[in-house]
C-alpha positions in Angstrom: 111.6 67.8 115.0 109.3 64.9 115.8 105.8 66.5 115.4 106.8 69.8 113.7 105.9 68.7 110.2 102.3 68.0 111.2 101.6 70.0 114.3 102.5 73.6 115.2 104.2 73.8 118.6 101.9 74.7 121.4 103.7 77.9 122.3 103.1 79.3 118.8 99.4 78.4 118.8 99.1 79.9 122.2 100.6 83.1 120.9 98.2 83.2 118.0 95.4 83.3 120.6 97.2 86.1 122.4 97.4 88.1 119.1 93.7 87.4 118.4 92.7 88.8 121.8 94.9 91.9 121.3 93.3 92.5 117.9 89.8 92.3 119.4 90.7 94.5 122.3 92.8 97.2 120.7 92.9 97.1 116.9 89.3 96.4 116.0 88.0 99.4 118.0 90.6 101.6 116.5 89.6 100.4 113.0 85.9 101.2 113.8 86.4 104.7 115.3 86.3 108.0 113.3 85.2 106.3 110.1 88.6 104.6 109.9 86.8 101.7 108.2 87.0 103.8 105.1 90.6 102.6 104.7 89.4 99.0 104.4 85.9 99.0 102.8 85.0 99.8 99.2 86.5 103.3 99.7 89.9 102.0 100.6 91.9 103.0 97.5 90.6 106.6 97.5 90.8 107.0 101.3 94.5 105.9 101.2 95.6 107.8 98.1 96.3 111.5 97.8 95.7 111.7 94.1 96.7 115.3 93.9 100.0 114.8 95.6 101.8 112.4 93.3 99.5 109.5 94.4 101.3 109.3 97.8 99.6 107.8 100.9 97.4 110.3 102.7 98.7 111.5 106.1 95.5 110.2 107.8 96.2 106.7 106.6 99.9 106.8 107.6 98.9 108.3 111.0 96.5 105.4 111.6 99.2 102.8 110.7 101.6 104.6 113.2 99.0 104.4 115.9 98.5 100.7 115.2 102.3 100.1 115.4 102.5 102.1 118.7 99.7 100.0 120.3 101.3 96.7 119.0 104.7 97.8 120.4 103.2 98.8 123.7 101.6 95.4 124.0 104.9 93.6 123.2 103.9 92.2 119.8 105.5 94.5 117.2 109.1 93.5 117.9 108.3 89.7 118.2 110.8 88.7 115.5 113.8 90.5 116.8 116.2 89.6 119.6 115.3 90.2 123.3 118.3 92.6 123.6 116.2 95.0 121.4 112.9 94.3 123.3 111.9 91.5 121.0 110.9 87.8 121.7 113.5 86.0 119.5 110.7 84.9 117.2 111.6 81.8 115.1 111.2 81.5 111.4 108.5 78.9 112.0 106.6 81.2 114.4 106.9 84.1 111.9 105.6 82.0 109.1 102.7 80.8 111.1 101.8 84.3 112.4 102.0 85.8 108.9 99.7 83.1 107.5 97.3 83.5 110.4 97.0 87.3 110.1 96.7 87.3 106.3 94.0 84.6 106.5 91.8 87.0 108.5 91.4 89.2 105.4 91.7 93.0 105.2 92.2 94.9 108.4 94.3 97.2 110.4 96.0 94.2 112.1 97.8 93.3 108.9 97.9 95.4 105.7 100.5 94.0 103.4 100.0 96.7 100.8 102.7 98.6 102.7 104.1 95.7 104.7 102.3 96.8 107.8 101.5 94.4 110.6 101.0 94.2 114.4 104.0 91.8 114.2 106.8 93.7 112.4 109.4 92.3 110.1 112.1 94.8 111.2 115.0 93.2 109.2 117.0 96.4 109.1 117.5 96.2 112.9 119.0 92.8 112.4 121.2 94.0 109.5 122.6 96.6 111.8 123.2 94.0 114.5 125.1 91.8 112.1 126.9 94.3 109.9 126.9 97.6 111.8 129.8 99.1 113.7 129.3 99.6 117.5 128.8 103.3 116.7 126.2 102.6 114.0 124.3 100.3 116.4 124.2 102.9 119.1 123.2 105.7 116.7 120.7 103.9 114.6 118.9 101.0 116.3 117.2 102.9 119.1 116.1 105.6 116.7 114.7 103.0 114.3 112.7 101.2 117.0 111.3 104.5 118.2 110.1 105.2 114.6 112.3 108.4 114.3 114.6 106.9 111.8 113.4 105.1 108.6 115.5 103.6 105.9 114.6 103.0 102.3 116.3 100.3 100.2 118.2 101.3 97.1 119.3 98.4 95.0 117.2 98.3 91.8 117.9 100.9 89.1 116.1 102.2 86.1 118.1 100.0 83.8 118.9 97.1 86.2 116.4 95.1 88.2 117.2 91.4 88.7 120.7 92.0 87.2 121.7 94.1 90.2 125.4 93.3 89.8 125.4 95.4 86.6 124.3 98.5 88.4 125.3 102.0 87.1 125.7 103.6 90.5 129.3 104.2 91.3 131.1 105.4 94.5 134.7 106.6 94.4 137.0 107.6 97.3 137.1 111.3 97.9 138.4 113.4 100.8 136.3 116.4 101.8 137.4 118.9 104.4 140.1 116.4 105.5 137.6 113.6 106.0 137.9 110.4 104.0 134.7 109.4 102.2 133.1 108.5 99.0 131.4 110.4 96.2 128.3 108.6 94.8 126.8 109.1 91.4 123.9 107.2 89.9 120.2 106.3 90.2 117.9 104.0 92.0 114.3 103.0 91.4 111.5 101.4 93.5 113.0 103.0 96.7 109.8 102.2 98.7 109.0 104.5 101.6 111.4 107.3 100.5 108.7 110.0 101.0 109.2 109.5 104.8 112.7 108.0 104.9 115.6 109.7 106.8 118.2 107.5 105.0 118.4 105.2 102.0 120.6 102.1 101.9 122.5 102.7 98.7 124.3 100.0 96.9 127.1 101.2 94.6 129.9 99.7 92.8 133.2 100.6 94.4 135.4 98.0 92.7 135.5 95.2 90.2 133.7 94.5 86.9 130.0 94.6 86.1 128.4 91.3 86.8 130.7 90.5 89.7 129.1 90.1 93.1 132.3 91.4 94.8 133.0 95.1 94.5 129.6 96.5 95.6 129.4 98.5 98.8 126.4 99.5 100.9 126.2 103.1 102.0 123.7 104.6 104.5 122.9 107.9 102.8 120.9 110.7 104.5 118.0 111.8 102.3 118.9 115.4 103.0 122.5 115.0 101.6 123.3 117.6 98.9 122.9 116.1 95.4 120.4 113.5 96.5 117.1 114.0 94.7 113.7 112.2 94.7 112.2 111.9 91.3 109.0 110.6 89.9 106.7 108.5 92.1 105.6 105.5 90.0 101.9 104.8 90.0 101.2 101.2 90.5 98.5 98.5 90.1 98.0 98.9 93.8 97.7 102.5 95.0 98.7 104.6 96.9 102.3 104.8 95.7 105.5 105.3 97.8 107.8 103.9 95.1 109.9 106.7 93.6 113.0 107.0 91.4 115.9 108.9 92.9 119.2 110.2 91.7 122.7 110.8 93.2 124.7 113.6 91.7 128.0 114.2 93.5 126.6 112.9 96.8 129.3 112.7 99.4 129.3 110.5 102.5 132.1 109.8 105.1 133.6 106.3 105.4 131.5 105.8 108.5 128.4 105.6 106.2 129.5 102.2 105.0 127.4 99.4 106.3 129.3 96.1 106.4 132.6 95.6 104.6 133.9 97.6 101.7 133.2 95.7 98.4 131.0 93.1 100.2 127.7 95.0 100.2 125.7 92.3 98.5 126.0 90.2 101.6 124.0 93.0 103.4 121.4 93.0 100.6 121.0 89.3 100.7 121.2 89.0 104.5 117.5 88.3 105.1 116.5 87.2 101.6 115.5 83.7 102.8 113.6 84.9 105.8 111.8 87.5 103.8 110.9 85.0 101.1 109.4 82.4 103.4 107.5 85.1 105.3 106.1 86.5 102.1 105.1 83.0 101.0 103.3 82.4 104.3 101.4 85.8 103.9 100.4 84.9 100.3 99.2 81.4 101.4 97.2 83.0 104.3 95.5 85.4 101.9 94.9 82.6 99.4 93.2 80.5 102.2 91.0 83.5 103.0 89.9 83.7 99.3 89.2 80.0 99.2 87.2 80.0 102.4 85.1 83.0 101.4 84.4 81.4 98.0 83.3 78.1 99.6 81.1 79.9 102.1 79.4 82.0 99.3 78.9 79.0 97.1 76.9 77.4 99.9 74.8 80.5 100.5 74.1 81.7 97.0 71.2 79.8 95.3 70.7 80.8 91.7 68.0 78.8 90.0 66.9 77.4 93.3 70.1 75.4 94.0 73.3 76.3 95.9 76.2 77.2 93.7 78.1 74.6 95.7 76.4 71.7 94.0 78.0 72.5 90.6 81.2 70.7 89.9 82.3 73.7 87.9 82.5 75.5 91.2 83.7 72.5 93.3 86.6 71.3 91.3 88.6 74.5 90.9 88.2 75.1 94.7 89.3 71.5 95.3 92.4 72.2 93.2 93.2 75.5 95.1 92.6 73.9 98.5 94.8 70.9 97.6 97.6 73.2 96.6 97.2 75.3 99.8 97.5 72.2 101.9 100.6 71.0 100.2 102.2 74.4 100.4 101.4 74.8 104.0 103.4 71.7 104.9 106.3 72.7 102.7 106.4 76.2 104.2 106.2 75.0 107.8 108.8 72.3 107.2 111.2 74.7 105.4 110.8 77.4 108.1 111.4 74.9 110.8 114.5 73.6 109.1 115.8 77.2 108.8 115.6 77.4 112.5 118.1 74.6 112.9 120.8 76.1 110.5 123.1 79.0 110.2 122.5 81.5 107.4 125.3 80.0 105.1 123.8 76.5 105.6 120.3 77.8 104.7 121.8 79.3 101.5 123.4 76.0 100.5 120.8 73.5 101.6 117.4 75.3 101.6 117.3 78.2 99.2 115.7 76.1 96.5 112.9 75.0 99.0 112.4 78.7 100.0 112.1 79.7 96.4 109.6 76.9 95.7 107.4 78.1 98.6 107.7 81.7 97.5 106.8 81.5 93.8 104.0 78.9 94.3 102.4 80.7 97.2 102.4 84.1 95.5 100.9 82.5 92.3 98.3 80.6 94.3 97.1 83.7 96.0 96.5 85.4 92.7 94.7 82.3 91.4 92.5 82.0 94.5 91.6 85.7 94.5 90.7 85.5 90.8 88.5 82.5 91.3 86.9 84.0 94.4 85.9 86.9 92.2 84.4 84.5 89.7 82.4 82.6 92.3 81.0 85.8 93.8 80.1 87.2 90.3 79.5 90.9 90.0 79.9 91.7 93.7 83.2 89.8 93.6 84.5 92.1 90.9 83.4 95.1 92.9 85.5 96.8 95.6 82.8 95.9 98.1 84.7 92.5 98.4 88.4 92.5 99.1 89.4 90.1 96.4 90.5 92.7 93.9 92.7 94.3 96.6 94.3 91.0 97.5 94.9 90.2 93.9 96.5 93.6 93.1 98.8 93.4 96.1 99.9 89.8 95.8 100.4 90.2 92.1 103.3 92.5 93.1 104.9 89.7 95.2 105.3 87.7 92.0 107.9 90.4 90.9 109.4 91.7 94.1 111.7 89.8 96.5 112.9 88.0 93.4 110.5 87.4 90.5 108.9 84.0 89.8 111.5 83.4 87.1 114.4 84.2 89.4 113.0 81.9 92.0 112.5 79.1 89.4 116.1 79.7 88.2 117.3 79.2 91.8 115.4 75.9 92.0 116.8 74.8 88.6 120.3 75.7 89.8 119.9 73.2 92.7 118.1 70.6 90.6 120.6 70.5 87.7 123.7 71.2 89.8 124.5 74.6 88.3 125.1 76.1 91.8 127.9 75.5 94.2 126.0 73.2 96.7 
């Protein structure tokens, strides 16, 4: 990788220009028509949220996102990260990190709205989970339906009494034959099953064997949301609305053996399959959003002239922005380097050799974004605190990233494990 640490490969920068042209040609006009801008200006939270229907996303908002995805897919961008066999472009980890950073650095817009992980360049990790863990039948049945948008999976790992300690889950699955068909009966609960209001299935992790706390003995089941005994409960209202994060329960839910994804008792491998890819992409998104906040604060500080002088002449304004920009520059290099190294290794190698670097990128970038959004508010004063600027929205969303995909403390624990030799490798 001779120049990779300091210079992004030409084919990636060329692709960024292609994405920019697509946004200007197709996405910006869609954002502007029929008052769709209400989903992004000061009205955004109200426009998106159906307050009288459990705080769920409004249909108009989700329809707009669907149309954005349709256009991005038709233009060949949506599937960029997935293999060519599924219509993708075999996008690398470095390319995805650079793209995510680039799109987030543009600020709020239909091109990239991370409140619900929506982007013209999709993540689509469940397609790759199916490719690597699914049976031939599952691949045939599920992948085309997923890519067509007719099948949507939620992810059920966290429970009401178990978050980061997922191996202590209460949900159990026991073998049971029904109507002569071997299968499993599932009982338990899940929480933060994002997207369940429109999901056709939920990836359900349940203990099938072994003791609490053991990684082995957990199995992943693909459970239809219309299965008898499966029930969606309360939608949890969050810092960033609308909400699509409910609790759900399993009472005597039965699925056939064919519903198992991956190997029996080895379901955590499915859950962790794309953890490093997701964490580095999330870090890149947070860094891009942080850079947007820094850039906007610098620009405003040069324009605003209280007491006859630009805000920018004050060291109380300069120095915090210098600190933020310095952190951003260092993080950018670490993220690019780590993503590029991931592209040279197998998944097991990444887990052994790079998971600490991925965790460093993730927790620092997520934290930096919150700090940058907060200071951008401060520089902008009253208007910065208002919803007429996007900083509050960026803060509220990226604050979530400091908990999801492994909390800051879990990421730091991972780094410490490598640093002090507490982990195997």
